[in-house]
C-alpha positions as CSV (number, residue, x, y, z in Angstrom):
1,M,5.5,-60.3,-30.2
2,A,7.5,-61.5,-33.2
3,D,7.2,-65.2,-34.2
4,E,10.0,-67.5,-33.3
5,D,11.1,-67.5,-36.9
6,D,11.4,-63.7,-37.2
7,E,13.0,-63.3,-33.8
8,I,15.6,-60.5,-33.9
9,I,19.1,-61.5,-33.0
10,L,20.6,-58.3,-31.6
11,S,24.2,-59.3,-32.1
12,E,23.6,-59.6,-35.9
13,L,22.4,-56.0,-36.2
14,S,24.5,-53.1,-37.3
15,D,25.2,-50.4,-34.7
16,E,22.6,-48.1,-36.2
17,D,19.9,-50.8,-36.4
18,L,20.8,-52.0,-32.9
19,V,20.3,-48.6,-31.4
20,A,16.9,-48.3,-33.3
21,Q,15.9,-51.7,-31.9
22,M,16.9,-50.6,-28.4
23,F,14.6,-47.6,-28.8
24,D,11.8,-50.1,-29.5
25,D,12.8,-52.4,-26.7
26,L,12.9,-49.4,-24.2
27,Y,9.5,-48.3,-25.4
28,D,8.2,-51.8,-24.8
29,G,9.9,-52.1,-21.4
30,L,12.1,-55.1,-22.3
31,K,14.8,-55.0,-19.7
32,E,16.7,-58.1,-20.7
33,E,16.9,-57.0,-24.3
34,I,18.2,-53.5,-23.2
35,E,20.9,-55.1,-21.0
36,E,21.9,-57.4,-23.9
37,G,22.1,-54.4,-26.3
38,V,24.2,-52.4,-23.9
39,N,26.6,-55.3,-23.5
40,I,26.9,-55.7,-27.3
41,L,27.7,-52.0,-27.8
42,L,30.3,-52.2,-25.1
43,E,31.9,-55.2,-26.8
44,R,31.9,-53.2,-30.0
45,G,34.0,-50.5,-28.3
46,W,31.3,-47.9,-27.7
47,P,32.2,-45.6,-24.8
48,P,29.8,-45.9,-21.9
49,Y,28.7,-42.2,-22.2
50,K,27.9,-42.7,-25.9
51,I,25.7,-45.7,-25.1
52,L,24.0,-43.7,-22.3
53,T,23.2,-40.7,-24.5
54,E,22.6,-42.2,-27.9
55,A,20.9,-45.5,-27.0
56,L,19.3,-45.0,-23.6
57,V,18.6,-41.3,-23.2
58,G,17.6,-41.1,-26.9
59,G,15.1,-43.9,-26.4
60,M,13.7,-42.5,-23.2
61,K,13.2,-39.1,-24.9
62,I,10.6,-40.8,-27.2
63,V,9.0,-42.4,-24.1
64,G,8.9,-39.0,-22.4
65,D,7.4,-37.2,-25.4
66,D,4.7,-39.8,-25.8
67,F,3.9,-39.7,-22.1
68,R,3.6,-35.9,-22.3
69,D,1.3,-36.2,-25.3
70,G,-1.0,-38.7,-23.7
71,I,0.0,-41.6,-25.9
72,L,1.7,-43.6,-23.1
73,F,0.5,-43.8,-19.5
74,V,2.2,-44.3,-16.1
75,P,2.3,-48.2,-16.2
76,E,4.1,-48.2,-19.6
77,V,6.5,-45.4,-18.6
78,L,7.4,-47.3,-15.4
79,L,8.1,-50.4,-17.5
80,A,10.3,-48.4,-19.8
81,A,12.1,-46.8,-16.9
82,G,12.7,-50.2,-15.4
83,A,14.3,-51.4,-18.7
84,M,16.4,-48.2,-18.7
85,K,17.5,-49.0,-15.1
86,G,18.7,-52.4,-16.3
87,G,21.0,-50.7,-18.8
88,M,22.1,-48.1,-16.4
89,G,23.1,-50.8,-13.9
90,I,25.7,-52.0,-16.4
91,L,26.9,-48.5,-17.3
92,K,27.0,-46.7,-14.0
93,P,30.3,-48.2,-12.7
94,L,31.9,-47.7,-16.1
95,L,30.7,-44.1,-16.2
96,A,32.1,-43.5,-12.8
97,E,35.5,-44.9,-13.9
98,T,35.6,-42.7,-17.1
99,G,34.5,-39.5,-15.3
100,A,31.8,-39.0,-17.9
101,P,30.0,-35.6,-17.9
102,R,26.6,-35.6,-16.4
103,M,23.5,-33.4,-16.9
104,G,23.3,-32.5,-13.2
105,K,22.4,-34.0,-9.9
106,M,19.0,-34.0,-8.2
107,V,17.9,-34.7,-4.7
108,I,14.2,-35.6,-4.6
109,G,11.8,-36.7,-1.9
110,T,8.2,-36.5,-0.8
111,V,7.6,-34.0,2.0
112,K,7.1,-34.6,5.7
113,G,3.7,-36.1,6.5
114,D,3.2,-37.5,3.0
115,I,3.8,-41.1,2.0
116,H,2.8,-41.0,-1.6
117,D,5.7,-41.9,-4.0
118,I,4.5,-43.1,-7.4
119,G,4.8,-39.7,-9.0
120,K,8.1,-39.1,-7.3
121,N,9.4,-42.4,-8.4
122,L,8.4,-41.7,-12.0
123,V,10.2,-38.4,-11.9
124,S,13.3,-40.0,-10.5
125,M,13.4,-42.7,-13.2
126,M,12.7,-40.2,-16.0
127,M,15.4,-37.9,-14.7
128,E,17.9,-40.8,-14.7
129,G,16.7,-41.6,-18.2
130,A,17.6,-38.1,-19.3
131,G,21.1,-38.5,-17.9
132,F,20.8,-36.9,-14.5
133,E,22.1,-38.4,-11.3
134,V,19.3,-38.8,-8.8
135,V,19.4,-39.2,-5.1
136,D,15.9,-40.3,-3.9
137,L,15.2,-39.6,-0.2
138,G,11.9,-41.5,-0.3
139,I,8.8,-40.3,1.6
140,N,8.0,-38.3,4.7
141,N,11.1,-36.0,4.6
142,P,11.6,-33.3,7.3
143,V,13.4,-30.1,6.3
144,E,16.7,-31.3,7.9
145,K,16.9,-34.3,5.7
146,Y,16.6,-32.2,2.5
147,L,19.2,-29.7,3.7
148,E,21.6,-32.4,4.7
149,A,21.3,-34.3,1.4
150,L,21.7,-31.1,-0.7
151,A,25.0,-30.3,1.1
152,A,26.3,-33.9,1.2
153,E,25.4,-34.7,-2.4
154,E,26.5,-31.4,-3.9
155,A,23.3,-31.4,-5.8
156,D,22.1,-28.9,-8.5
157,I,18.4,-29.5,-8.1
158,L,16.0,-30.1,-5.2
159,G,12.7,-31.8,-6.2
160,M,9.8,-31.9,-3.7
161,S,6.6,-33.9,-4.1
162,A,3.3,-33.7,-2.2
163,L,0.0,-35.4,-3.0
164,L,-2.1,-34.0,-0.1
165,T,-3.4,-30.5,0.4
166,T,-2.4,-30.8,4.0
167,T,1.3,-31.5,3.2
168,M,1.7,-29.0,0.3
169,P,2.6,-26.0,2.7
170,Y,5.6,-27.9,4.0
171,M,7.4,-27.2,0.8
172,K,7.5,-23.5,1.8
173,V,9.0,-24.5,5.2
174,V,11.9,-26.2,3.3
175,I,12.4,-23.2,0.9
176,D,12.2,-20.7,3.8
177,A,14.8,-22.7,5.7
178,M,17.1,-22.6,2.6
179,K,16.6,-18.8,2.5
180,E,17.5,-18.5,6.2
181,Q,20.7,-20.4,5.6
182,G,21.5,-18.2,2.6
183,I,21.6,-21.2,0.2
184,R,18.3,-20.8,-1.7
185,D,20.0,-19.4,-4.8
186,D,22.5,-22.2,-4.9
187,Y,19.9,-24.7,-6.0
188,I,17.1,-25.1,-8.6
189,V,13.9,-26.0,-6.7
190,L,11.2,-27.9,-8.6
191,V,7.9,-28.9,-7.0
192,G,5.1,-31.3,-8.1
193,G,2.1,-33.3,-7.1
194,A,-1.6,-33.5,-8.0
195,P,-2.9,-30.7,-5.8
196,L,-0.3,-28.2,-6.8
197,N,-0.3,-25.6,-9.6
198,E,1.9,-22.9,-11.1
199,E,0.5,-20.2,-8.8
200,F,1.3,-22.2,-5.7
201,G,4.8,-22.9,-7.0
202,R,5.4,-19.2,-7.4
203,A,3.9,-18.3,-4.1
204,I,6.2,-20.6,-2.1
205,G,9.3,-19.4,-3.9
206,A,10.0,-22.5,-6.1
207,D,11.7,-22.1,-9.4
208,A,9.1,-24.1,-11.2
209,Y,6.0,-26.3,-10.8
210,C,6.1,-29.4,-12.9
211,R,2.8,-31.0,-13.6
212,D,4.3,-34.4,-14.6
213,A,7.6,-36.3,-15.0
214,A,8.1,-35.3,-18.7
215,V,7.7,-31.6,-17.8
216,A,10.1,-32.1,-14.8
217,V,12.8,-33.4,-17.2
218,E,12.4,-30.6,-19.7
219,T,12.3,-28.0,-17.0
220,A,15.4,-29.4,-15.2
221,K,17.3,-29.4,-18.5
222,Q,16.4,-25.8,-19.2
223,F,17.4,-24.5,-15.7
224,V,20.7,-26.5,-15.7
225,A,21.6,-25.2,-19.1
226,R,20.8,-21.6,-18.0
227,K,22.9,-22.1,-14.8
228,H,25.8,-23.4,-16.8
229,N,25.6,-20.5,-19.2
230,Q,25.5,-18.0,-16.3
231,M,28.6,-19.7,-14.7
232,A,30.4,-19.6,-18.0
233,G,29.5,-15.9,-18.5
234,S,30.8,-15.0,-15.0
235,A,34.0,-17.0,-15.4
């Protein structure tokens, strides 16, 4: 921590220095400082979407990269994501008013029979940090709940998590139900959890297995970009 004498006064920083400081504050999980930074940029006339992408998403990318590379660990990432949420709480209603573009929308939940949620929560927060809208269904989700949410939320991505070998197979139940309803190809299906691997993801018909939250974000970005390109190509 800085001494009282060299305490940084955010309002006195230039825009560029303020964004750089917000990167540091996000990295350190300082929620109040992030909220203050967001409010200062709004007062200076920054559009909400610019604050989201340049200050918050930009900062969380550094967190995500360091998490992927083993420099940061789950507790630090949860703190950073909590700080990000503070900033998002201010921006969300403003983004809704301005109709800002979004990366995509994800429905995520732990499968039926499984009550583990730390990994899922981390993915949710990292996805929000990357600019996605996330609908978190929580734990112990039956197939009907996933299907209802996908339809109601007009989602792009379904994320399923399992931490038990006994609940892993339920992911296939959900994907098979999507195939039966003829909606499987309408969604990007990402799966994750400690006992899973790429082979299992392929075997059950998921689009990708994501070993951690940082990989989930990168994978989601790639698939959404590909989907948008395909739609543009067929338009």
